C-alpha positions in Angstrom: 96.7 -116.0 51.6 100.0 -117.1 49.9 103.2 -116.2 51.8 106.8 -116.4 50.5 109.4 -115.4 53.0 112.6 -114.3 51.3 115.9 -113.4 52.9 115.2 -109.7 53.2 111.6 -109.2 52.2 108.3 -110.9 52.1 106.1 -111.6 49.0 102.4 -112.0 50.0 99.3 -112.5 47.8 95.8 -112.1 49.3 92.8 -113.3 47.4 89.1 -112.6 48.2 86.1 -114.1 46.6 83.5 -111.8 48.2 81.8 -109.6 45.7 82.1 -106.7 48.2 85.9 -106.9 48.5 88.2 -104.2 47.3 91.7 -105.5 47.2 93.2 -102.0 47.3 91.9 -101.6 50.9 94.0 -104.5 52.3 97.0 -103.4 54.4 100.1 -105.2 55.6 100.9 -103.3 58.7 100.5 -99.7 57.5 101.4 -100.4 53.8 99.0 -100.6 50.9 99.4 -103.3 48.3 102.4 -103.1 45.9 99.8 -103.9 43.2 96.2 -105.0 43.2 93.4 -106.3 41.0 89.7 -106.6 41.5 90.1 -109.6 43.9 93.8 -109.8 44.6 96.3 -107.8 46.6 100.1 -108.3 46.1 102.7 -107.2 48.6 106.5 -107.2 48.0 108.0 -105.4 51.0 111.2 -105.3 53.0 111.1 -106.2 56.7 112.4 -102.7 57.5 109.0 -101.2 56.3 105.3 -101.6 57.1 105.8 -101.8 60.8 107.2 -105.4 60.9 108.2 -106.5 64.3 111.5 -108.3 64.6 112.1 -110.6 67.6 115.3 -112.6 68.3 115.1 -115.6 70.5 117.4 -118.7 70.7 118.6 -119.5 67.2 115.7 -117.8 65.4 114.9 -114.4 64.0 111.1 -113.9 63.6 109.4 -111.1 61.7 105.7 -110.6 62.3 103.0 -108.2 61.1 99.2 -108.1 60.7 97.2 -108.2 57.5 94.0 -106.2 57.8 91.2 -104.6 55.7 90.4 -100.9 55.8 86.6 -101.0 55.8 83.7 -100.9 58.3 83.3 -104.1 60.4 80.0 -104.9 58.7 81.8 -105.8 55.5 83.1 -109.0 57.0 86.2 -108.9 54.8 89.2 -109.8 56.9 87.0 -109.1 59.9 90.0 -109.7 62.2 93.6 -109.1 61.4 95.6 -112.1 60.1 99.0 -112.7 61.6 101.9 -112.8 59.0 105.0 -114.5 60.4 108.4 -115.2 58.7 111.0 -117.2 60.7 114.7 -117.6 59.9 117.6 -119.4 61.5 119.9 -116.9 63.1 123.5 -117.0 61.8 126.1 -117.8 64.5 127.8 -114.4 64.1 124.6 -112.3 64.1 124.3 -109.5 66.7 121.6 -106.8 67.0 122.5 -103.4 65.6 122.9 -101.8 69.0 125.5 -99.0 68.4 126.6 -96.6 65.8 129.9 -98.2 64.6 131.5 -94.8 64.2 131.0 -93.8 67.8 131.6 -97.2 69.3 134.4 -98.8 67.3 135.9 -100.7 70.3 132.5 -102.0 71.4 132.3 -105.7 72.2 128.8 -107.2 72.4 129.9 -109.8 74.9 130.9 -107.0 77.4 127.3 -105.9 78.0 125.0 -107.9 80.3 121.2 -107.3 80.1 118.6 -108.2 82.8 114.8 -108.2 82.6 112.2 -109.4 85.0 108.9 -109.0 86.8 109.1 -106.7 89.9 107.0 -105.9 93.0 104.7 -102.9 93.1 107.4 -100.3 94.0 110.1 -101.9 91.8 112.3 -102.6 94.9 112.6 -106.3 94.3 111.4 -109.3 92.3 107.7 -110.0 92.0 106.4 -112.4 94.7 104.2 -114.1 92.1 103.9 -114.5 88.3 100.1 -114.4 88.5 98.3 -111.1 88.0 94.6 -110.1 88.0 93.1 -108.9 84.8 93.4 -105.1 84.7 96.1 -104.8 87.3 99.5 -103.3 86.5 102.4 -105.6 86.0 105.7 -104.0 87.0 108.5 -104.9 84.6 112.1 -103.7 84.8 115.1 -104.1 82.5 118.7 -103.0 83.0 122.1 -103.2 81.4 125.4 -103.6 83.2 127.7 -101.0 81.7 131.0 -102.1 83.3 133.7 -100.1 81.6 131.5 -98.4 79.0 130.5 -94.8 79.0 127.0 -94.1 80.3 124.3 -95.9 78.2 120.6 -95.3 77.9 118.5 -98.6 77.9 115.5 -98.8 75.5 112.9 -101.4 74.8 112.7 -101.5 71.0 110.1 -104.2 70.6 108.0 -106.4 72.9 105.3 -108.9 72.3 103.3 -111.3 74.5 103.2 -114.9 73.2 101.9 -118.3 74.4 105.3 -120.0 73.8 108.7 -119.5 75.5 110.3 -119.2 72.1 108.6 -117.4 69.2 107.4 -119.8 66.4 105.5 -119.1 63.1 102.3 -120.4 64.7 102.8 -118.5 68.1 99.8 -116.5 69.2 101.2 -113.0 69.5 100.0 -109.7 71.2 102.0 -106.6 70.4 103.1 -104.4 73.3 105.9 -102.2 72.0 106.4 -101.8 68.3 107.8 -99.3 65.8 111.2 -98.8 67.5 110.0 -98.0 71.1 106.3 -97.1 70.8 104.3 -98.6 73.7 101.2 -99.2 71.5 99.4 -100.9 74.4 99.2 -97.5 76.2 96.7 -96.2 73.6 93.9 -98.4 75.0 95.1 -99.3 78.5 96.8 -97.8 81.6 100.2 -99.2 80.5 103.0 -96.7 80.7 106.7 -96.2 81.1 107.7 -95.1 84.6 110.1 -92.3 85.3 113.7 -93.4 85.1 115.8 -93.9 88.2 118.9 -94.7 86.2 119.8 -94.2 82.5 120.8 -97.9 82.4 117.4 -99.0 83.6 113.9 -98.8 82.1 110.7 -99.5 84.0 107.3 -100.4 82.5 103.9 -100.8 84.1 101.9 -103.1 81.8 98.2 -103.5 82.4 97.3 -107.2 82.5 95.2 -107.9 79.4 92.8 -110.6 78.2 95.1 -112.8 76.1 95.2 -116.6 75.8 93.1 -117.1 79.0 94.1 -120.2 80.9 97.6 -120.4 79.2 101.0 -119.3 80.3 102.0 -116.0 78.7 105.6 -115.1 77.9 106.9 -111.6 77.2 109.6 -111.3 74.5 111.5 -108.1 74.2 114.4 -106.7 72.2 116.6 -104.4 74.3 118.9 -101.7 72.9 121.5 -99.6 74.8 122.4 -96.3 73.2 124.2 -93.0 73.9 121.9 -90.8 76.1 122.1 -87.9 73.7 121.5 -90.0 70.6 117.7 -90.3 70.8 115.8 -90.0 67.5 112.6 -91.5 66.0 114.2 -95.0 65.8 115.8 -94.9 69.3 113.2 -93.8 71.9 110.7 -94.7 74.6 107.2 -93.3 73.9 103.9 -93.9 75.6 100.4 -92.5 74.9 99.0 -90.0 77.4 95.2 -89.2 77.3 94.3 -85.7 76.1 97.9 -85.2 75.1 99.1 -87.8 72.7 102.4 -89.6 72.3 105.0 -88.5 74.9 108.8 -89.1 75.0 109.8 -90.7 78.3 113.2 -89.0 78.6 112.3 -85.5 77.5 108.6 -84.7 76.9 109.6 -81.4 75.2 111.0 -83.5 72.3 107.8 -85.7 72.0 107.8 -84.9 68.3 110.2 -87.9 68.0 107.1 -90.0 68.8 105.0 -88.5 66.0 105.8 -91.6 63.8 104.3 -94.0 66.3 101.1 -94.0 64.3 102.8 -94.6 61.0 106.3 -96.0 60.5 109.5 -95.0 62.4 112.5 -95.3 60.1 116.0 -93.9 60.1 115.2 -91.6 57.2 113.0 -89.5 59.5 115.3 -89.3 62.4 116.3 -86.1 64.3 118.8 -86.3 67.1 118.2 -84.5 70.4 121.7 -83.2 70.2 121.1 -81.7 66.6 
């Protein structure tokens, strides 16, 4: 695999020598190759597409994705997904795109204070320990201090588990929340968002999973605060419910906003709850 990380997009070339390989079946996230030949798949895609995950930590911005092969496991072509990571130095004036600049012209990033941590079983206080048994639920809570702002709804846009306190290109990653608020881990586990007690707080019960056994695990999340009536397919909290499908935490009757969780959630497909 040859990887070229450009400022706004990635150029990737995958080559396979197996006689059974079909390069057109390689996927970067949910994207097919930009072009392909008998043994080579070429991708030229922007980071806003293909379900890239963006994480910001310290002075770095890290984009990550998986390269996989759409075929039966017996083919042994890309038998397990390969991690694709591009890391960039964060500019000193960079800030996450938290608010619609039209609706919040006087907003100052420095006026909001975010908190996140492990909680005890009933979310009434901090967790007594940072060690959890495999399969148990890990209570996690995040909140935003609104101060003089109008009421804000807190969302978890992206979360990954990693073996390092800061994300690096060689970090071992496990996706938890992707695609602008989709709790992808809930499709195969008991993980779920808990009912809100406050709009400015969000609670997550994360099932302890088998990942990097014997190592410390760090959870990295990107938090976003938004107007409560401004939910759409890029600003949401969705989890998967057995025998139902994807459900919107804040109003299950609008769970159609979660339909993109199995594909790609982009602003071009948004529909506001207030619309």
